[in-house]
C-alpha positions in Angstrom: -53.5 -95.7 -9.1 -55.2 -94.3 -6.0 -56.7 -96.3 -3.2 -60.2 -96.2 -4.7 -58.9 -98.0 -7.8 -57.4 -101.0 -6.0 -59.5 -104.2 -6.7 -60.9 -105.5 -3.4 -62.2 -108.9 -2.4 -64.4 -109.8 0.7 -63.1 -112.4 3.1 -65.8 -113.9 5.3 -65.1 -113.7 9.0 -66.9 -114.0 12.4 -67.0 -111.1 14.8 -67.7 -111.2 18.5 -68.4 -108.2 20.8 -68.5 -108.4 24.6 -69.7 -105.6 26.7 -69.2 -104.4 30.3 -72.0 -102.2 31.6 -70.9 -99.9 34.4 -73.1 -98.7 37.3 -73.2 -95.2 35.8 -74.6 -96.6 32.5 -71.4 -96.4 30.5 -70.8 -99.3 28.2 -67.3 -100.6 27.4 -66.6 -103.3 24.8 -64.0 -105.5 23.4 -64.2 -107.4 20.1 -62.4 -110.2 18.4 -62.5 -111.4 14.8 -62.1 -115.1 13.8 -62.0 -117.0 10.6 -65.4 -118.0 9.3 -64.2 -121.6 9.0 -63.4 -122.0 12.7 -65.2 -124.9 14.3 -67.8 -124.2 17.0 -65.5 -125.5 19.7 -62.9 -122.9 18.8 -65.5 -120.1 18.7 -66.8 -121.1 22.1 -63.3 -121.1 23.6 -62.5 -117.7 22.1 -65.8 -116.3 23.5 -64.9 -117.6 27.0 -61.4 -115.9 26.7 -62.9 -112.6 25.5 -65.4 -112.6 28.4 -62.5 -113.3 30.8 -60.6 -110.3 29.3 -63.6 -108.0 29.7 -64.1 -109.1 33.3 -60.4 -108.3 34.1 -60.4 -105.0 32.2 -63.6 -103.7 33.8 -63.9 -105.3 37.2 -66.5 -102.8 38.5 -69.1 -103.6 35.9 -72.6 -104.4 37.0 -73.2 -106.6 34.0 -71.1 -108.5 31.5 -72.6 -109.8 28.3 -71.6 -111.3 25.0 -73.5 -110.2 21.9 -72.7 -113.4 20.2 -70.9 -114.2 17.0 -72.0 -112.3 13.9 -71.1 -113.1 10.3 -69.2 -110.3 8.6 -66.7 -109.5 5.8 -63.3 -107.9 5.8 -62.3 -106.3 2.5 -58.7 -106.8 1.4 -56.9 -106.1 -1.9 -57.4 -109.0 -4.3 -53.7 -109.7 -4.5 -53.6 -110.3 -0.7 -56.6 -112.6 -0.5 
């Protein structure tokens, strides 16, 4: 059986991307993935932590921004779901 024949199942998740925009126009980003069942409070705390990380990693940025939580899916083999 090759990889294309493995039955896959989607797992709902939330994905957050945070960006640091540099003075020269370059954009750097960091992302985090969370369970789709996390409560809003946990998502908010995670977003704050990710923004802190981006500020530390790119201290010379002229702008920091969160692109917000997005619904997504991660596909895993059915026997691992």
